[in-house]
N, C-alpha and C positions, 0 to 999 in steps of 0.2 A: 728746637719747637716741640714742646710738647703734644700729644696727641688731644689731652686736656684745652691747651689753647687754641689747636685749630678744629674746634666742636661749633655744632651750629648754634650752640647753647651760650647765653650772653653771661659771662661772668658776674659773680655781686656786686650790685652798684653800677655796672655799664647801663649807660641809658640808650646809647647809639654806637651802632660797629660800621666803620667806613672805609670799605676799602677801596684805595686809589689805585688804579691800573694805567700806565702809560700805554698807548696803543704800541703796534710791532712797528718793525723796521719797514721803511718805506721803500717803495722801488726806485732804484740807481738813478733813473730819469730826473729825479729831485734833486740829487745831490749837488751842490753848488746855487742853486736856487733859494729864494727870501719866497718861504710860504708860512702862511699862517691859516687864513681863510681860504687859500686856494685846496683845493681836493687833489690829492694825491692817493695812489694806491697802495696799498702792503706790497711788500716784496716778498718773494717763494719763502726766504728766510723768515719775514714777519708773520706770514702765517703757520709757520712752523713754530716761532716763540710765542702766538697767542694760543696755539693747542696746548702747550705748556701752562700758560697763565691759568687757561680754563681749569687744567687738573689741579693746578693749587688752590682755588677758589673753591670749587666742586663741594670740598666736605664743609664749607661754612654754610650753606644753604641758605645762599640770599634771597630778600624777599624780593627785589629787583633791581634792574640795572639800570643805570644811567649813564647817557652816552654823549657825547660834544657830537654835534651834527655834521662835522668832517668825516669824510668815507673812510679816510685812516680810522678813526677811532670807532666808528659804526661798525665797519667789517670785522673788527675785533671784538664788539660787543656783541655781534651773531655768534662768534665761535662759543665765545663764555654763554649765551645765553643757550644754546646746543647742548652745554656740558649741565648747566644748572636750571633748565627748565623754567625760567621765568621771564617774565615780559623786560621788555627795553625801551625807554622814555627817553627820547632824545630833548635835551636841555641845551638851548642858545647860550646859556650862561657859561658853560662848558668849555666851551670853544676856544681854542688856541689865538693869541693876538693877531689883531687885522694890521696886517703892515699896511695897507691902503696901498699907494702908487710903487711900493716896493714888490708887490706881490707878483711873481712870476719872474722878479727880474734875477738873473743872475748878479753874484755881488760885486763883479767887478763892473757891470753897469750900473749899478745902484752906486758906486763909488764914484764913477762917471757923470752921471747926471744930477746925483744930488750930493755933492761933495761934503758940505758943511754940514747936512744932516748926518752922511754914514758916518761922518770922523765923531760926530757925536754919540751916535749909536754904540761904534766901536770901543768910545773910551767911557761913556757914563749909558750901557743898556737901557738901565731902568728909569733914565732922565727924560726919555727922548719923545717926540710927539712926532708919529708918520702921519706924512701927509695925505689927506682923506683916508685916515686909517685911525690906530688908538694910541694912545699913551700907556705906559704900565700901569699907574695909577688907575686909569679907566677900567684896564682889563682885572686887578684888584678887586675894585669895587665889585663889578658884575658876578665876577667866580664867588666871591664871598657871601654875597645876595644869595646865590644859586643853592651853594653849599648849607647857610643856614636857615633854607626854605626845606632842604630835600632831609636834613636833620630834623626839621619840626614836623614833618610829613609823617619820619619815618621811626619815631620815637619806641624802642627795646625793640627794633629791627636791625637786621644786619644788611648795608647796602653797597652794592658796588657802583664806581662813578669811573666809567672810562674816558681819559681825556689827554692831556698831554703834559710832557714836560714842564713847560710852563705853569701849566693850570696847576699841578701837583705842587709845583716848589712855593706856589703862592700860599694854597692851602697848608704847608709845612712851615712854609715863615712865618704865617700866621699864629700856628699854636706854639712854634717854638719862639716867638717874639724874635723873630732874625730881622735885621735892618733887609731893606729891599735890596739894597748894593753888596749883601752876602747871599742874596740866593743861589749864585754859581756855585757854592759849595754843597750845594746839596744833589747828587748824581739822581737822576730820573732814567734809568737802562730801559730799552724797548722791552714791553712785555712786563715788565716788572709790576709787583702788587708793593702797595704800602697800607699798612692798617693801622689804624687809629680808633681806639678805644675812647667814647664820651662818658666822665662820670659827671651828667648835669652839664656844666658849663667849662666841667676841667678836663681837657684832652690828655690823653696818655698816648706816645707812639709806640706801639706794639714792634712795629719792625718797620724798616725802608728798606725798597729797591730791593725787594724779595725775589729770587729767579728759581729756586729751590732746587 
């Protein structure tokens, strides 16, 4: 990355810059659990990761930070806020998938209690409707509506969106015109930054999964 690219000045023709951030690593107590809507705290390692994330983002001088309402995202956003000195706006549209009745279950418990749905989830993860939760298509709709609104409201600005692996993959799949069944080809590491510049309606992926 050149120093010019990492500046707070938008390149000529760029109407929006979106910095997508995945929250830091979650506490080990959440390992093996199904969680999307469930609040899970950051691990000590996760806090260290997002300190680095904040250092990556600071030179861009973002106008505002949007955050998923989940604790792991808001705690990440708070660290970035301290470095960048800008407001955080919580946006429900940036939340991770709502697993409904699967929330908080261990994977073996989900398989035992919902064998058919679990089997479908493992074989076609973007095709399943979680009981009392969301489908992938429903999540796509709300995420893209939120991102569209954020871009409209912050034209000619640099904006951070702190969210989740699933949310970030949806945004990336949309700009890359990637079929939903291929979203897991897109790596989204804890604390990583992805930068998308928009030339009006035309997106340009500058960097993905940037850890510095």
